[in-house]
DODOMAR-764092 format. One record per residue: x, y, z of N, C-alpha, C in turn. Coordinates in steps of 0.05 Angstrom, whole numbers, padded with zeros to 5 digits, always signed. Each point is the difference from the previous one (the first is absolute). Layout:
XYZXYZXYZ...
END
This chain:
+01362+01839+01962-00014-00013+00022+00012-00028+00005+00010-00013-00021+00011-00027+00003+00024+00001+00019+00017+00021-00002+00023+00002+00017-00008+00003+00029-00020+00016+00005-00010+00005+00027-00011-00026+00012-00016-00015-00015-00011-00024+00010+00021-00021+00006+00021+00000-00016+00022-00019+00004+00014+00005+00027+00004+00026+00005+00013+00007+00026-00018-00005+00023-00025+00007-00002-00019-00003+00022-00004-00030+00007+00002-00017-00020-00004-00028+00004+00022-00012+00018+00022+00014+00004+00022-00010+00016-00001+00009+00029-00018+00019+00005+00002+00014+00026-00015-00014+00022+00013-00001+00024-00013-00008+00024+00011+00018+00022-00010-00003+00024+00008+00018+00022+00029-00003+00007+00014+00024+00004+00028-00001+00007+00009+00028+00009+00025+00002+00009+00011+00026+00007+00016+00010-00024+00002+00027-00003+00013+00011-00023+00031-00003+00001+00012-00002-00023+00029-00001-00003+00007+00022-00020+00019+00017+00008+00006+00024-00016+00026-00006-00017-00003-00007-00025+00024-00007-00015-00006-00003-00030+00002+00022-00015-00002-00004-00029+00003+00026-00015+00007-00002-00025+00002+00023-00018-00028+00012-00004-00020-00017-00003-00027+00010-00005-00009+00017+00024+00006-00009+00024-00008+00016+00024+00014+00027+00000+00026+00001-00004+00014+00025+00001-00009+00019-00021-00004-00009-00024-00008+00018-00021-00028+00011+00004-00017-00016+00013-00027+00011+00007+00001+00021+00022+00022+00000+00015+00004+00020+00021+00018+00023-00009+00005+00002-00026+00015+00022-00011+00030-00002+00003+00010-00024+00005+00029-00003+00003+00011-00014-00025+00027-00002-00002+00013-00011-00023+00002-00031+00002+00007-00012-00022+00000-00029-00002+00022-00013+00016+00021+00015+00008+00023-00012+00014+00000+00007+00030-00023+00006+00011-00001+00004+00028-00007+00028+00008-00005+00004+00026-00008+00026+00012+00019+00007+00022+00005+00026+00003+00017+00010+00021-00014+00002+00027-00026-00003+00000-00014+00003+00026-00023-00019+00005-00008-00016-00021-00021-00020+00004+00014-00027+00001-00007-00016+00020+00012-00027+00003-00011-00018-00022+00017-00013-00015-00008-00018-00021+00025-00017-00008-00005-00024-00008+00022-00018-00008+00016+00011-00024-00013+00016-00017+00014+00012-00023+00023+00018+00009+00000+00008+00025+00021+00017+00011+00027-00013-00001+00002-00026-00003+00026-00013-00002+00015+00009-00025-00014+00012-00020+00014+00009-00023+00010+00029+00003-00008+00013+00022+00012+00025+00009+00022-00005+00020-00008-00014+00021+00018-00006+00023-00001-00030+00005+00021-00015-00008-00001-00029+00003-00001-00009+00029+00006+00018+00020-00003-00007+00028-00029-00006+00007-00019+00010-00017-00028-00005+00005-00008-00029-00002+00018-00017-00012-00006-00028-00003-00003-00014+00027+00012+00012+00021-00003-00012+00027-00028+00001+00010-00017+00017-00011-00028+00001+00008-00019-00016-00017+00011-00014-00020-00017-00015-00019+00012-00027-00005-00001-00017+00021+00012-00027-00002-00020-00020-00009+00009-00021-00014-00016-00022-00008-00025+00009-00016+00005+00013-00022-00021+00009-00017+00005-00007-00029-00021-00004-00015+00001-00004-00029-00015+00023-00013+00013+00012-00020-00012+00023-00015-00003-00006-00029-00023+00007-00011-00005-00003-00029-00013+00026-00010+00011+00012-00021-00011+00023-00013-00007-00007-00029-00026+00000-00006-00008-00005-00027+00008+00023-00019+00004-00006-00025+00008+00021-00019+00003-00010-00028+00016+00016-00016+00004-00006-00028+00028-00011-00003+00008-00005-00025+00027-00011-00006+00021+00022+00003-00008+00025-00003+00019+00022+00002-00013+00023+00015+00016+00017+00013-00010+00024+00012-00008+00020-00021-00023+00013+00002-00007+00021-00018+00013+00026+00011+00011+00016-00018+00015+00024+00009-00012+00025-00012+00005+00022+00013-00009+00026-00009+00016+00008-00025-00014+00009-00021+00014+00006-00025+00019+00023+00002-00005+00019+00019+00017+00023+00002+00025-00005+00018-00002-00021+00017+00022-00006+00017+00000-00030+00005+00015-00016-00015-00001-00029+00002+00007-00011+00027+00013+00016+00017+00007-00010+00026-00023-00001+00019-00022+00013-00008-00024+00001+00018-00020-00021-00009-00004-00020+00017-00020-00020-00006-00027+00012+00005-00017-00001-00020-00025+00015+00000-00024-00018-00008+00003-00026+00004-00021-00017-00009+00001-00027+00014-00009-00021-00014+00000-00027+00012+00028-00010+00006+00004-00014+00023+00026-00010+00006+00005-00027-00012+00025-00008+00000+00007-00028-00007-00011-00018+00022-00004-00025-00008-00006-00021+00020+00025-00002+00018-00004+00000+00026+00023-00001+00018-00009-00012+00026+00019-00009+00016-00007-00012+00026+00024-00013+00013-00004-00008+00025+00022-00013+00014-00009-00009+00028+00020-00005+00017-00006-00010+00027+00021+00010+00019-00007-00001+00026+00019+00005+00022-00002-00024+00019+00022-00006+00014+00000-00022+00018+00021+00005+00021+00002-00017+00020+00019+00004+00022+00021-00022+00000+00024+00007+00010+00021-00019+00004+00013+00007+00027-00008-00015+00021+00009+00008+00026-00011+00027+00008+00018+00018+00008-00008+00027+00007+00000+00019-00024+00005-00011-00023+00001+00017-00024-00024-00004-00018-00004+00019-00019-00021-00002-00019+00011+00004-00028-00009-00015-00019+00009+00003-00028-00023-00001-00018+00004+00008-00025-00022+00000-00019+00010+00001-00029-00016-00009-00018+00006+00001-00029-00024+00011-00014+00004+00020-00017-00022+00013-00015+00008-00001-00029-00019-00008-00017+00005-00005-00028-00017+00019-00018+00013+00011-00020-00014+00015-00021-00002+00029+00004+00009+00011+00023-00001+00029+00004+00024+00014-00012-00004+00017-00019+00022+00014-00013+00006+00026+00015+00025+00005+00005+00009+00024+00015-00006+00025-00015-00007+00021+00014-00004+00027-00012+00026+00011-00010+00022-00009+00010+00026+00010-00009+00011-00015-00024-00015-00018-00011+00008-00013-00025-00005+00019-00023+00021+00008-00015-00003+00018-00023-00001-00016-00026+00005-00026+00002+00002-00015-00025-00027-00005-00012+00000+00001-00027-00024-00006-00014-00020+00022-00001+00006+00024+00012-00019+00021+00000+00011+00026-00011+00024+00007+00008+00011+00027-00007+00009+00002-00029+00002-00022-00015+00009+00002-00027-00015-00021-00017-00011+00009-00023-00015-00018-00017+00017-00023-00009-00012-00024+00000+00014-00023-00011+00016-00015+00021+00004+00011+00024+00015-00014+00020-00017-00023+00012+00014-00021+00008-00014-00023+00011-00009+00006+00029-00024-00008+00006-00011+00004+00027+00011-00023+00018+00003+00007+00026+00009-00021+00019-00022-00020+00005+00009-00023+00010-00019-00021+00008+00013-00017+00022-00014-00020+00009+00010-00018+00021+00007+00015+00025-00017+00019+00008+00006+00017+00023-00007-00015+00026+00017+00004+00020-00006-00010+00027+00013+00017+00021-00012-00001+00025+00011+00012+00024+00004-00021+00021+00023+00000+00012+00005-00019+00023+00004+00017+00025-00016-00006+00020+00000+00015+00025+00012-00016+00023+00013+00014+00019+00009-00012+00024-00001+00021+00022-00010-00008+00024-00003+00020+00021+00001-00013+00027+00002+00017+00021+00001-00010+00027-00002+00024+00019+00006-00006+00025-00001+00021+00021+00023-00005+00019+00014+00022+00008+00022-00002+00019+00000+00025+00017+00001-00003+00026+00001+00022+00019-00022+00021-00005-00024-00010-00006-00023+00017-00004-00001+00014-00027+00019-00006-00018+00000+00011-00027-00008-00021-00021-00021+00005-00014-00007-00017-00022+00015+00008-00025+00010-00020-00015+00016+00006-00024-00009-00018-00023+00007+00008-00024-00008-00017-00023+00017+00007-00024+00003-00020-00018+00016+00003-00024-00017-00012-00023+00000+00014-00023-00013-00011-00024+00019+00002-00023+00007-00023-00011+00017-00001-00024-00018-00004-00024+00000+00018-00020-00018-00003-00023+00016-00002-00026-00011-00015-00019+00014-00005-00025-00021-00006-00022+00008+00007-00024-00016-00008-00024+00019-00001-00024-00005-00017-00019+00017-00001-00024-00014-00014-00023+00010+00006-00024-00011-00012-00024+00021+00000-00022-00002-00020-00018+00019-00003-00023-00015-00010-00024+00003+00014-00023-00010-00009-00026+00024-00002-00018+00004-00023-00014+00023-00003-00018-00009-00015-00025+00008+00012-00023-00006-00012-00026+00025-00003-00016+00004-00024-00011+00024-00006-00016-00003+00011-00028+00020+00015-00010+00000+00011-00027+00027-00005-00013+00003+00007-00026+00025-00004-00014+00022+00017+00013-00007+00024+00009+00020+00018+00012+00006-00007+00029-00015-00019+00011+00004-00007+00028-00026+00001+00015+00001+00001+00026-00025+00001+00016-00011+00028+00002-00025+00003-00007-00015+00025+00007-00010-00005+00029+00007+00018+00018-00005-00005+00028-00013+00024+00013-00019-00006+00017-00012+00020+00018+00001-00010+00029+00011+00016+00018+00001-00008+00028-00012+00023+00016-00011-00007+00023-00011+00020+00019+00000-00012+00028+00006+00017+00019-00001-00010+00028+00006+00022+00020-00006-00006+00025+00006+00018+00021+00005-00016+00026+00014+00013+00018+00006-00012+00026+00002+00022+00021-00010-00006+00024+00001+00020+00021-00006-00012+00027+00000+00017+00020-00004-00009+00027-00016+00022+00015-00017-00009+00018-00015+00018+00019+00009-00007+00028+00003+00021+00016+00007-00004+00028-00019+00017+00017-00007-00011+00024-00017+00015+00017+00003-00007+00029-00006+00019+00018+00001-00004+00029-00023+00015+00013-00011-00012+00021-00023+00012+00014+00005-00003+00030+00003+00022+00013+00004+00000+00029-00020+00018+00013-00016-00011+00018-00021+00015+00014-00018+00014-00021-00001+00026-00001-00018+00014-00018+00015+00012-00024+00026-00007-00003+00016+00012-00021+00008-00022-00020-00002+00006-00026+00009-00020-00020+00016+00015-00022+00020-00014-00010+00016+00011-00021+00006-00023-00020-00001+00007-00026+00002-00021-00020+00011+00011-00026+00011-00017-00017+00012+00009-00025-00002-00022-00021-00002+00009-00025+00002-00018-00023+00024+00009-00016+00018-00019-00005+00024+00006-00016-00001-00016-00026-00003+00014-00022+00000-00013-00026+00029-00002-00010+00011-00024+00002+00029-00003-00005+00006-00002-00030-00017-00014-00015+00005-00003-00029-00027-00002-00015-00002+00014-00022-00023-00002-00018+00010+00006-00028-00003-00019-00018+00013+00003-00026-00016-00016-00021-00002+00012-00024-00012-00014-00023+00017+00006-00025+00006-00020-00016+00016+00003-00024-00013-00014-00023-00001+00014-00023-00009-00011-00025+00024+00001-00020+00009-00024-00009+00023-00001-00018-00007-00017-00024-00002+00012-00024-00007-00014-00025+00023+00000-00020+00024+00008+00010+00024+00002-00017-00003+00021-00022-00018+00019+00004-00003+00023-00017+00006+00024+00018+00022+00015-00007+00010+00020+00018-00021+00021+00007-00016+00008-00019-00020+00021+00004-00023-00010+00018-00004-00026+00001-00023-00011+00015+00008-00009+00029+00025+00001+00006+00008-00008+00027-00012+00019+00021-00010-00012+00021-00013+00016+00021+00007-00011+00028+00008+00017+00017+00007-00008+00027-00013+00019+00020-00016-00010+00018-00013+00016+00021+00011-00010+00026+00015+00018+00014+00013-00008+00025-00009+00018+00022-00010-00011+00021-00009+00016+00023+00023+00007+00018-00001+00024+00012+00019+00008+00020-00008-00012+00027+00018+00001+00019-00007-00009+00027-00024+00017+00010-00021-00014+00008-00024+00015+00009-00003-00003+00030-00012+00019+00012-00003+00001+00029-00027+00011+00008-00015-00015+00016-00025+00009+00012+00003-00003+00030-00002+00023+00014+00003-00001+00029-00025+00012+00013-00010-00014+00020-00024+00010+00013+00002-00003+00030-00015+00016+00015-00001-00002+00029-00027+00008+00010-00009-00012+00021-00026+00007+00012+00003+00001+00031-00015+00017+00012-00002+00001+00029-00029+00002+00008-00009-00018+00017-00028-00001+00008-00003+00009+00029-00019+00019+00004-00005+00011+00026-00030+00001+00004-00011-00017+00017-00029-00001+00004-00013-00007-00027-00018+00017-00009-00015-00007-00025+00014+00011-00025+00022+00014+00003+00014+00013-00022+00025-00015-00008+00005-00002-00026+00025-00011-00010+00013+00021-00019+00024+00008+00006+00014+00020-00016+00019-00015-00019+00002+00009-00024+00015-00015-00020+00019+00019-00016+00022-00011-00009+00019+00014-00017+00012-00020-00019+00004+00008-00025+00012-00018-00019+00017+00015-00021+00020-00014-00010+00018+00011-00020+00005-00021-00021+00000+00009-00026+00004-00019-00022+00020+00012-00020+00018-00017-00009+00019+00008-00021+00006-00024-00018-00004+00004-00026+00006-00021-00020+00005+00013-00027+00010-00015-00018+00006+00010-00027+00009-00022-00019+00005+00007-00024+00008-00020-00020+00016+00013-00023+00016-00016-00014+00014+00008-00024-00011-00017-00023-00009+00012-00021-00009-00014-00024+00018+00006-00023+00013-00021-00011+00019+00004-00022-00012-00013-00025-00003+00016-00021-00011-00010-00026+00022+00001-00021+00007-00024-00011+00021-00001-00020+00028-00004+00012+00019-00008-00017+00027-00005+00010+00021+00017-00014-00005+00006-00026+00020+00016-00015+00001+00029+00008-00024+00012+00000-00002+00028+00009-00025+00001+00018+00003-00010+00024-00024-00005+00017-00013+00026+00011-00026-00002+00004-00014+00020+00015-00004-00009+00028+00009+00016+00019-00002-00008+00028-00019+00019+00015-00021-00012+00012-00019+00016+00015+00002-00008+00029+00005+00019+00017+00003-00005+00029-00024+00013+00015-00014-00016+00015-00022+00011+00016+00005-00003+00029-00008+00021+00015+00003-00001+00029-00026+00010+00013-00007-00013+00022-00024+00008+00015+00007+00002+00030-00009+00021+00013+00002+00003+00029-00027+00009+00010-00009-00011+00022-00026+00006+00011+00001+00000+00030-00017+00017+00012-00002+00003+00029-00029+00001+00008-00006-00009+00024-00027+00003+00011+00000+00001+00030-00017+00016+00011-00005+00002+00029-00030-00001+00004-00009-00014+00020-00029-00001+00004-00007-00013+00027-00026-00004+00003-00011-00011+00025-00025-00016-00007-00004-00022+00014-00024-00017-00002-00013-00002+00027-00027+00000-00001-00016-00001+00025-00019-00023-00002+00000-00016+00021-00017-00024+00002-00016+00001+00026-00026-00002-00002-00018+00003+00023-00021-00022+00000-00002-00014+00022-00022-00020+00003-00024+00015+00010-00018+00007-00018-00024+00015+00007-00019-00016+00017+00000-00026-00004-00017-00018+00016+00013-00028-00002-00013-00020+00012+00011-00027-00002+00000-00010-00029-00017+00010-00016-00002-00011-00027+00009+00019-00022+00007+00025+00007+00007+00020-00021+00027+00012+00006+00018+00001-00020+00026+00013+00002+00001+00021-00022+00009+00024+00007+00003+00020-00021+00029+00008-00003+00007+00008-00024+00028+00005-00006+00002+00027-00015+00023+00013+00002+00005+00024-00015+00030+00003-00004+00008+00009-00023+00029+00004-00006+00003+00026-00016+00020+00016+00007+00007+00023-00016+00030+00001-00001+00011+00008-00023+00029+00001-00003+00008+00020-00022+00023+00012+00003+00011+00018-00019+00021-00015-00016-00002+00001-00027+00018-00015-00018+00014+00019-00020+00025-00007-00005+00015+00015-00020+00017-00021-00016+00001+00004-00026+00016-00018-00017+00012+00016-00023+00025-00006-00007+00013+00013-00022+00013-00021-00018-00006+00001-00026+00011-00018-00020+00019+00017-00018+00023-00011-00005+00020+00013-00018+00008-00020-00021+00000+00009-00025+00008-00017-00023+00021+00014-00016+00024-00013-00002+00022+00010-00016+00004-00018-00024+00002+00013-00024+00003-00015-00025+00025+00009-00015+00017-00019-00007+00023+00005-00017-00002-00016-00025+00000+00012-00023-00003-00013-00026+00027-00004-00013+00008-00025-00004+00025-00006-00013+00024+00011+00015+00018+00013-00015+00024+00012+00013-00003+00029+00007-00025+00010-00001-00005+00028+00006+00009+00007+00028+00013+00024+00002+00010+00008+00026-00022+00011+00017-00021+00011-00012-00022+00013+00015-00019-00021+00012-00012+00007+00022-00019-00017+00013-00027+00014+00001-00021-00013-00011-00027+00011+00002-00013-00009+00026-00009+00019+00016-00011-00006+00026-00028+00009+00002-00018-00016+00010-00027+00007+00006-00007-00008+00028-00016+00016+00014-00008-00006+00027-00030+00002+00003-00011-00015+00019-00028+00001+00006-00003-00002+00031-00018+00014+00011-00004-00001+00029-00030-00004+00006-00005-00013+00022-00027-00005+00010-00002+00010+00029-00022+00014+00006-00007+00007+00027-00028-00011+00005-00003-00012+00023-00027-00011+00006-00005+00000+00029-00026+00004+00007-00009-00001+00028-00025-00016+00001+00003-00027+00000-00024-00018+00000-00012-00003+00028-00027-00002+00000-00015-00006+00025-00017-00024-00005+00001-00019+00018-00016-00025-00002-00017-00002+00025-00026-00006-00004-00019-00005+00021-00012-00028-00005+00001-00018+00020-00009-00027-00004-00014-00011+00025-00016-00021-00004-00013-00013+00022-00003-00029-00005-00001-00015+00021-00002-00030-00001-00020-00008+00021-00021-00014-00007-00021-00008+00019-00005-00030-00001-00002-00012+00023-00007-00028+00003-00031-00001+00000-00012-00003-00023-00029+00001-00002-00013-00023+00013+00011-00024-00004-00010-00024+00014+00025-00016+00008-00005-00023+00013+00023-00017+00008+00016-00010-00024-00012+00000-00023+00015-00010-00024+00005+00020-00022-00011+00024+00003+00002+00020-00021+00012+00026+00009+00021+00009-00014+00013+00026+00005-00004+00018-00024-00009+00024+00005-00003+00020-00022+00020+00022+00004+00013+00008-00021+00020+00021+00002+00000+00018-00024+00008+00025+00003+00001+00018-00022+00017+00024+00006+00007+00015-00021+00017+00023+00004-00005+00021-00022+00008+00025+00006+00000+00021-00019+00027+00014+00002+00013+00005-00023+00027+00012-00001-00002+00025-00016+00013+00021+00009-00001+00026-00013+00027+00014+00001+00008+00011-00023+00024+00016-00001-00007+00029+00008+00008+00008+00024-00005+00027+00009+00016+00020-00017+00023-00008-00008+00016+00016-00018+00017-00019-00017-00002+00002-00027+00016-00017-00017+00009+00015-00024+00027+00002-00004+00011+00016-00021+00023-00015-00014-00001-00001-00026+00021-00013-00016+00013+00022-00018+00026+00002+00002+00014+00021-00015+00022-00012-00017+00001+00008-00026+00021-00008-00019+00011+00026-00011+00025+00007+00007+00011+00026-00008-00017+00023+00011-00009+00017-00017-00017+00023+00009-00030-00007-00002-00006-00024-00009-00028-00008-00003-00010-00014+00025-00024+00006+00008-00012-00013+00024-00029-00008-00006-00007-00022+00012-00028-00009-00002-00008-00014+00026-00026+00003+00007-00010-00012+00024-00008-00029-00005+00000-00016+00021-00009-00028-00002-00030+00000-00008-00006-00018-00018-00028-00004-00009-00013-00021+00018-00026-00001+00000-00015-00020+00015+00009-00001+00029-00003+00023+00014+00013+00003+00026-00012-00019+00021-00024-00008-00003-00013-00016+00020-00005-00029-00010+00008-00019+00016-00005-00028-00007-00014-00014+00024-00014-00021-00006-00014-00015+00021+00002-00030-00005-00002-00015+00021+00001-00029-00002-00017-00013+00022-00009-00024-00006-00017-00015+00019+00009-00029-00001-00001-00013+00024+00008-00028+00001-00016-00016+00020+00001-00026-00003-00014-00018+00018+00019-00022+00010-00004-00008+00025+00015-00022+00011-00019-00022+00010+00006-00025-00008-00017-00023+00008+00018-00018+00017-00009-00007+00024+00017-00014+00018-00014-00026+00010+00015-00022-00002-00010-00025+00012+00023-00017+00009-00001-00007+00025+00021-00016+00012+00027+00014-00004+00019-00015-00011+00027+00010-00004+00003+00011-00028-00021+00003-00015+00001+00009-00027-00014+00027-00003+00013+00019-00012-00011+00027-00006+00002+00006-00029-00022+00010-00012+00000+00008-00028-00006+00030-00001+00017+00016-00012-00004+00028-00003-00005+00007-00029-00019+00018-00005-00006+00008-00028+00000+00030-00002+00012+00010-00021-00002+00028-00007-00024+00003-00018-00022+00011+00010-00025+00000-00014-00003+00021-00021+00015+00022+00002-00002+00021-00020+00019+00022+00006+00008+00014-00020+00020+00021+00003-00002+00020-00023+00003+00026+00007-00001+00020-00021+00028+00003-00012+00002+00016-00021+00025+00004-00015+00021+00013+00018+00025-00008-00004+00022+00011+00015+00006+00028-00010+00014+00015+00018+00007+00028-00007+00020+00000-00023-00006+00016-00021+00017+00002-00023+00023+00019+00007+00023-00004-00014+00024+00016+00003+00016-00005+00026-00010-00018+00017+00014-00004+00025+00025-00017-00005+00021+00006+00016+00026-00014-00005+00001-00027+00014-00012-00003+00024+00003-00024+00016-00027-00012+00006+00002-00025+00010-00025-00013+00007-00014+00014+00023+00015+00010+00019-00012+00014+00023-00012+00027-00010+00012+00012-00021-00011+00024-00011-00027-00005-00013-00003-00024-00011-00025-00007-00013-00022-00006+00019+00007-00002+00025-00020-00009+00020-00001-00030-00001-00019-00012-00013+00000-00029-00002+00005-00009-00029+00010-00023-00003+00004-00011-00027-00026-00008-00012-00005+00008-00025-00026-00005-00012-00002-00030-00006-00021-00012+00009-00005-00028-00006-00024-00003-00019-00017+00018+00000-00024-00001-00017-00017+00023+00005-00016+00008-00019-00016+00024+00003-00030-00006+00001-00007-00026+00003-00028-00007+00000-00010-00006+00029-00023+00011+00006-00012-00004+00026-00026-00016-00003-00010-00011+00022-00026-00013-00002+00002-00030+00003-00022-00013+00002+00000-00029+00005-00006-00015-00026+00021-00002-00016-00003-00014-00026+00024-00018-00003+00004-00010-00025+00022-00019-00005+00027+00014+00004+00001+00026-00002+00026+00014+00002+00003+00012+00028-00015-00010+00019+00002+00012+00027+00027-00003+00012+00012-00024+00000+00025-00005+00013+00023+00004-00020+00017+00020+00005+00022+00006-00018+00026-00008+00012+00001-00008+00025+00024-00010+00013-00008-00021+00021+00012-00022+00001-00008-00021+00019+00025-00012+00013+00000-00001+00026+00023-00010+00016-00009-00020+00020+00018-00019+00006-00007-00020+00020+00023-00003+00020-00007-00003+00025+00020-00005+00022-00009-00023+00016+00018-00020+00004-00007-00023+00017+00020-00002+00022-00010-00004+00025+00017-00003+00023+00003-00030+00006+00024-00010+00001+00003-00029+00004+00018-00005+00025
END
């Protein structure tokens, strides 16, 4: 109740502003933006979206580290890191700086035990408009170094990544891509058997949307992978590759002046391949896993009063199958739900994710999970608010 009273104490009459991770997750979308719902988090999907969110300050409350799903460390499944940034204008252009958001394409510190996690992450945005086409660029980076002096020399751990996002939006059509140029983590203690190097391959995320009336059609393709080398004398090399595709559609309808309803359905396919070579062995051990998913999301957002917005969603896997070799299993916990609140006053908006059920187990991607789990407690108590975001227009 203390959290609720703190938020309510800040509220006065204002118009709503749509821009936060808490808002998107309460509507059944991912933390990095939506393909069909307008929100400032969309700049992490398509940097051209920055042209619609000028002169803003963003703050996302969170923990010191992202909590990850134990079965797939690349899937953030809990509280986020503290993060935030701003956008501003320079003549006809718009730029922005965002701090603390770690890229989903960072493999460092997760795929191998003992590897150093990245830190000091930032995104730098630049965008504009020419001949009716909005465009944007996001350069993102993170890095970390630990070094200890020993008799044998320096024991050293390094980790970092670098990449770029590009996007363009013309009329009702948008196309965008994320290119992970470099991602690498090395642990070197001068002991041959303990040497570890995790190196990401060039990663590519490509997406496109086309909006016609109330419908938005979407398509996306993802490809990434890594090489993990353990030891130097007779190393074990594990190579992982992932390819994923999705086609879908989102529907947005203003049911009244104060109520907007949303729906999204998409077909997803993902295949993971892992090749392992031990020492100088000529043979390669290969394992594959595939995911098929057909998620459906139903959501609504209502302007209850001039200062209060209520939103919620339910996500369901109409069909979810995970296969490893000849073994298959269905997704567990097929239905998830979320609820959120928005408090608006003047140029300041505070969004809260008030409650959320457990994410779908065995799912390969965040979109397969429906929404990222932020907390499983509902009700008006001290644990009511599990995600809190702030947006200020200046």
